[in-house]
Structure formats: C-alpha cells, structure tokens
C-alpha positions in Angstrom: 43.3 -46.8 -28.6 43.3 -44.1 -25.9 40.6 -41.4 -25.8 42.1 -38.0 -25.4 40.0 -35.4 -23.6 39.1 -32.3 -25.5 41.3 -29.4 -24.5 39.4 -26.2 -23.6 42.5 -24.1 -22.9 43.1 -22.7 -19.4 39.4 -23.2 -18.6 38.0 -26.6 -17.9 34.7 -27.9 -19.1 32.9 -27.0 -15.8 34.4 -23.5 -15.6 32.9 -22.5 -19.0 29.4 -23.3 -17.7 30.0 -21.1 -14.6 31.3 -18.2 -16.7 28.4 -18.5 -19.0 25.9 -18.4 -16.1 27.7 -15.4 -14.5 27.6 -13.6 -17.9 23.8 -14.3 -18.2 23.1 -13.0 -14.7 25.2 -9.8 -15.3 23.3 -9.1 -18.6 20.0 -9.6 -16.9 20.9 -7.3 -14.0 22.5 -4.6 -16.1 19.7 -4.7 -18.6 17.2 -3.7 -15.9 19.5 -1.0 -14.3 17.5 1.9 -16.0 14.2 0.8 -14.5 13.1 2.3 -11.2 13.5 -0.2 -8.4 11.0 1.4 -6.0 8.3 2.5 -8.5 4.8 1.0 -8.3 3.9 1.2 -12.0 1.7 -1.8 -12.9 1.5 -3.1 -9.3 -1.6 -4.7 -7.7 -1.4 -4.2 -3.9 -2.9 -5.1 -0.5 -2.8 -2.7 2.4 -3.3 -3.7 6.0 -3.3 -1.0 8.7 -4.3 -0.2 12.3 -4.1 2.8 14.5 -6.2 5.2 16.5 -9.0 7.6 15.7 -10.9 10.3 17.6 -14.5 10.3 16.4 -17.4 12.8 16.9 -20.8 11.9 15.4 -23.8 14.2 16.0 -27.1 12.5 15.1 -30.6 13.8 15.7 -31.8 10.3 16.5 -29.6 10.1 19.6 -27.2 7.6 17.9 -24.3 10.0 18.2 -20.9 8.9 19.3 -17.8 10.4 20.7 -14.5 8.9 21.7 -11.5 7.0 20.7 -11.6 4.0 18.3 -9.0 1.5 17.2 -9.6 1.1 13.4 -8.5 -2.0 11.5 -8.4 -1.4 7.8 -7.9 -3.8 4.8 -7.6 -2.4 1.3 -6.4 -2.9 -2.2 -4.5 -0.7 -4.6 -4.1 -0.6 -8.4 -1.2 1.4 -9.6 -1.8 3.7 -12.6 1.7 5.3 -12.7 4.8 5.1 -10.6 3.2 7.7 -8.2 -0.6 7.3 -8.5 -2.7 4.4 -7.2 -6.4 3.7 -7.0 -7.3 2.8 -3.4 -10.3 0.8 -2.2 -10.5 -0.1 1.5 -12.9 -1.3 4.2 -12.7 -0.6 7.9 -14.0 -1.8 11.2 -13.3 0.4 14.3 -14.2 -0.9 17.7 -14.8 -0.1 20.6 -17.8 2.0 21.3 -21.6 1.4 21.7 -21.5 0.0 18.1 -18.4 -0.6 16.0 -17.8 1.8 13.1 -18.0 0.2 9.7 -16.8 2.2 6.7 -15.6 2.0 3.1 -13.3 4.3 1.1 -12.5 4.7 -2.6 -10.1 7.2 -4.3 -6.5 7.9 -5.1 -3.2 7.8 -3.3 -0.5 10.0 -4.9 3.1 9.8 -3.8 6.5 11.5 -4.4 9.9 10.1 -3.8 11.9 6.9 -4.4 12.6 4.6 -1.5 11.1 7.0 1.0 7.8 8.4 -0.3 5.6 11.1 0.9 1.9 10.7 -0.2 -1.6 12.1 0.1 -4.9 10.3 0.0 -8.0 11.8 -1.5 -10.9 9.5 -0.8 -14.7 9.3 -0.9 -15.8 7.9 2.5 -19.0 6.0 3.2 -19.7 5.2 6.9 -22.4 2.7 7.7 -22.2 2.8 11.5 -22.7 4.2 14.1 -24.8 6.3 11.6 -24.6 6.4 7.9 -22.7 9.3 6.4 -21.2 10.1 3.0 -18.2 12.4 2.8 -14.4 12.6 2.4 -11.2 11.3 3.9 -7.9 13.3 3.5 -4.6 11.8 4.5 -0.9 12.8 4.5 1.7 10.1 5.0 5.1 8.7 4.5 6.1 5.3 3.2 9.4 3.5 3.4 10.0 0.7 0.9 11.3 -2.3 2.8 11.5 -4.4 -0.4 10.4 -3.8 -4.0 7.2 -5.7 -3.1 6.6 -4.3 0.4 6.5 -1.0 2.1 5.6 0.3 5.6 3.7 3.5 6.0 2.2 6.0 8.5 -0.7 8.3 7.6 -2.5 11.0 9.5 -6.0 11.8 8.3 -9.2 13.6 8.8 -12.7 12.4 7.8 -15.9 14.4 7.5 -19.4 13.5 6.3 -23.1 14.1 6.6 -26.2 11.9 6.1 -28.2 10.6 9.1 -25.9 12.8 11.2 -22.7 14.8 11.1 -19.3 13.1 11.4 -15.8 14.4 12.0 -12.8 12.3 13.0 -9.0 12.5 13.2 -6.8 9.4 12.8 -3.3 8.1 12.8 -2.7 4.7 11.1 0.4 2.5 10.7 0.4 -0.1 7.9 2.0 -2.3 5.4 1.5 -2.4 1.6 2.2 -5.7 -0.2 2.5 -5.6 -4.0 2.7 -7.9 -6.9 3.8 -7.1 -10.4 2.2 -10.2 -12.1 -0.1 -8.1 -14.2 2.5 -5.7 -15.5 
C-alpha cells in the first residue's frame, strides 16, 4: 500500500510555517507601533562623558585654582517619564595642582523625539581642590543613535561655596546607554 502525502493546497508544508512566522512578526511589530521608539520611560541608564572646563576657585587658605581641566564623568540615570530622568554622577578632572573630584545629583529634563534638547538641574558637591556645595546647570542636545544609546553634548556652569568660592564653565560630549529590563 502506498502512502499518499497530505495535500496542503498551493502551499507546501514548509511554506505554511514560513507564513505563520511572518504573520507572528508582523503582529508583534504592528502591535508596538503606537509606543514611542525614542522615549526613555522606565529606562535605567549609564552616562560616560569627557570634555573641557575652565575653573576658578578662590580659597582663603591659598588652595585656590585657576585654569583648564579635562573632566571625565561617569553617571547613572533612572527615567521617571519619557522626558525626565534622575541623574547621579561622579567626576574627576585633571590636570592641575590637584585633580578635581566632584559628585552631582538632580534631574535631566528633555524635549523632542530622536533629537532631544535638554537641561540639567543638579546639586554639585566638589571635594577637591577645595570642598564646595552648590549647583550645576546645563543645556544640551542628544541624538538617539539606537533606542538603547544616545550621543549628547552639554554646556554647563557650576557655582558653589564652602571652604572657598567656585565658578566653572564646561563643555562635555558623552554617550548614554540604556536598558529597559526594569520596565
């Protein structure tokens, strides 16, 4: 007795699987079409930046400092909405008589889709060359390279007082990497 293969019409057995897989992919893609591709809601991020800073510190103890620095900054972000993130960062800025060590905490608020403009409003604590407590304000632009990575430039000003008076102007270029695992 001869086995007759089942007849699937104009589609063979392998083609049905391919069409089913294509349909599943289309449903998945179209089902997410209403979600913003470039939004940061629910993201946990890592920022890495470097740049230049002009620093003036006046201290009565003679530990003042003036000049150019090359800050390196590492930070983390936690997105609260599509446009607002908590930002926590640490910085070291050589050269100089002593490297500058600082920490920042506050918010970054952005507007836009793939190209975002943003401002930073941060509390700044500088530990060296003299300790100061103050503010850091920044204005920048970020271009989303991928949904999980963006490149940014930010111009900022810092001010503070404590064991001395501090004022600096900076320009930083950086990358922000994001994960949506905790969304």
